[in-house]
C-alpha positions as CSV (number, residue, x, y, z in Angstrom):
1,M,0.3,0.0,0.0
2,K,1.4,3.6,-0.7
3,K,2.3,5.9,2.0
4,E,-1.0,8.3,0.8
5,E,-3.2,5.2,0.9
6,R,-2.3,4.3,4.2
7,I,-2.3,8.0,5.7
8,I,-5.8,8.1,4.3
9,Q,-6.8,4.9,5.4
10,W,-5.5,6.2,9.5
11,F,-6.8,9.4,8.6
12,T,-10.9,7.7,8.2
13,L,-10.0,4.9,11.3
14,Y,-8.5,7.5,13.8
15,H,-9.3,10.6,13.3
16,N,-11.8,10.6,16.2
17,D,-9.4,9.3,18.5
18,I,-6.7,12.1,17.8
19,Y,-9.5,14.5,17.8
20,N,-11.0,13.6,21.0
21,F,-7.6,12.9,22.7
22,L,-6.7,16.6,22.1
23,I,-9.9,17.9,23.2
24,Y,-9.3,16.1,26.7
25,Y,-5.6,16.8,27.0
26,L,-6.0,20.4,25.8
27,G,-9.4,21.3,27.4
28,T,-10.7,23.3,24.3
29,K,-12.5,22.0,21.4
30,D,-10.5,24.1,18.7
31,V,-7.6,21.4,18.1
32,E,-8.3,21.1,14.4
33,D,-5.2,22.3,13.0
34,M,-3.3,19.8,15.3
35,V,-5.3,16.7,14.2
36,Q,-4.1,17.9,10.8
37,E,-0.7,18.6,11.8
38,A,-0.6,15.1,13.9
39,F,-1.1,13.4,10.1
40,I,0.9,15.6,8.3
41,K,3.8,14.6,10.7
42,G,2.7,11.0,10.6
43,F,2.5,11.1,6.9
44,Q,6.3,12.8,6.7
45,N,7.4,10.4,8.9
46,I,5.5,7.1,7.8
47,D,8.8,5.4,6.8
48,Q,10.0,5.5,10.4
49,F,6.6,4.3,11.5
50,E,8.1,0.7,12.5
51,Q,4.5,-1.2,13.2
52,R,6.0,-2.2,16.4
53,A,3.1,-0.2,17.9
54,D,-0.5,-0.2,16.7
55,P,-1.0,3.3,14.3
56,K,-3.4,4.8,16.3
57,T,-1.2,4.6,19.7
58,W,1.8,6.5,17.4
59,L,-0.2,8.7,16.0
60,I,-1.6,10.1,19.1
61,S,1.8,10.0,20.6
62,I,2.6,12.3,17.8
63,A,-0.3,14.2,18.9
64,R,0.6,14.6,22.7
65,N,4.2,15.9,21.2
66,I,2.1,18.4,19.1
67,A,0.2,19.5,22.0
68,I,3.1,19.5,24.6
69,D,5.2,22.0,22.0
70,H,2.0,24.2,21.5
71,M,1.8,24.4,25.3
72,R,5.0,25.7,25.3
73,K,4.9,28.1,22.6
74,T,2.0,29.8,23.8
75,K,3.3,29.9,27.2
76,R,-0.4,29.4,28.7
77,Q,-1.4,27.3,31.5
78,F,-4.0,25.1,29.6
79,A,-6.7,23.4,31.4
80,L,-6.6,19.4,30.7
81,V,-10.3,18.1,31.0
82,D,-13.0,20.1,29.5
83,Q,-15.4,17.3,29.4
84,L,-15.3,14.4,31.6
85,K,-17.6,11.2,31.9
86,S,-20.7,12.0,32.7
87,I,-20.8,11.3,36.7
88,F,-24.4,11.0,37.1
89,S,-26.8,9.7,34.8
90,E,-28.5,12.1,32.4
91,K,-32.2,10.9,33.3
92,S,-34.1,12.7,36.2
93,K,-31.7,15.6,37.2
94,L,-33.4,18.5,38.6
95,P,-32.1,21.8,38.2
96,H,-30.1,21.9,41.4
97,D,-28.3,18.5,40.5
98,W,-27.2,20.2,37.3
99,V,-25.7,23.0,38.8
100,L,-24.0,20.9,41.4
101,E,-22.6,18.5,38.5
102,D,-21.6,21.5,36.7
103,E,-19.4,22.6,39.8
104,R,-18.2,19.1,40.7
105,K,-17.0,18.8,36.7
106,K,-14.9,22.3,37.9
107,E,-13.5,21.0,40.8
108,L,-12.5,17.7,39.1
109,Y,-11.0,19.5,36.4
110,K,-9.1,21.8,38.6
111,A,-7.8,18.9,40.6
112,I,-6.8,16.5,37.8
113,N,-4.8,20.6,36.3
114,E,-3.2,20.6,39.7
115,L,-1.6,16.7,38.8
116,K,1.8,16.9,37.8
117,T,2.3,16.4,34.2
118,S,3.2,12.6,34.7
119,Y,-0.4,11.9,36.4
120,R,-2.4,13.7,34.2
121,D,-0.8,11.9,30.9
122,V,-1.9,8.6,32.5
123,V,-5.2,10.0,33.7
124,I,-6.4,11.5,30.5
125,L,-5.0,8.3,28.8
126,R,-6.1,5.6,31.6
127,G,-9.0,7.0,33.0
128,I,-10.7,9.1,30.6
129,L,-10.2,7.8,27.5
130,D,-9.9,4.1,28.4
131,F,-6.9,3.1,27.0
132,T,-5.0,-0.1,27.8
133,P,-1.9,0.0,29.6
134,E,-0.6,-1.4,27.1
135,E,-1.5,1.6,24.6
136,T,-0.3,3.8,27.0
137,S,2.7,2.7,27.5
138,Q,3.4,3.3,23.5
139,I,2.2,6.6,23.7
140,L,4.4,7.7,26.2
141,K,6.9,5.5,26.0
142,W,6.8,4.4,28.9
143,K,7.2,0.2,30.3
144,I,3.7,-0.9,31.5
145,D,5.2,-1.3,34.6
146,K,5.3,2.3,34.7
147,V,2.1,3.4,33.5
148,N,0.5,1.1,36.2
149,I,2.3,2.4,39.0
150,T,1.5,6.0,38.0
151,Y,-1.5,5.8,37.1
152,F,-2.1,4.1,40.6
153,R,-0.4,7.0,42.3
154,S,-2.0,9.7,40.0
155,V,-5.4,7.8,41.3
156,Q,-4.5,8.2,44.9
157,S,-3.3,11.8,44.5
158,L,-6.6,12.7,42.9
159,K,-8.0,11.0,45.7
160,K,-6.3,13.2,48.5
161,K,-7.5,16.4,46.2
162,L,-11.1,15.3,46.2
163,T,-11.4,14.4,49.7
164,S,-14.7,16.7,50.6
165,E,-17.9,15.1,50.9
166,K,-19.8,16.4,47.7
167,W,-17.1,13.7,46.1
168,S,-17.3,10.7,48.5
169,D,-19.6,8.6,46.4
170,Y,-17.4,9.4,43.3
171,I,-13.6,8.1,45.5
172,D,-16.3,5.1,46.4
173,A,-16.9,4.3,42.4
174,V,-13.2,4.5,42.2
175,N,-11.7,2.4,44.8
176,R,-14.5,-0.6,43.7
């Protein structure tokens, strides 16, 4: 398969995954240019793709590096998570429940943003985007043991930050 055909196939298969990753990582929905940049860099470096990793994890690692470069260039503090998995079910919510949920999301968003970089990376990839330890290790270029240990420690650190009463049900769910 020609490299043009391969990158078009990858774009079709993985565009949404790269897009969602960058949204979570940067905390903004304005990431389409970076998604395109990830695929352009993937195309330019496709000869270096060794096929030891899944193309999706390779492209996400490229997207992650682009996001890091972007954050460094702008020297702004970016939040990492704009929207989290819903903590509550969508049905049977009262207006005050919506306000509480928004407040809780902001607190969780802030707590994740306060984690050190390695913890944030692992929490986003493993805890929010549901990547396996193997996929996470490929993206971060870490050993699987390091991914597992760092994820465990990051969850513990996040729990400490979320010790308030209104987070008790969430912490109980994480402990299961």
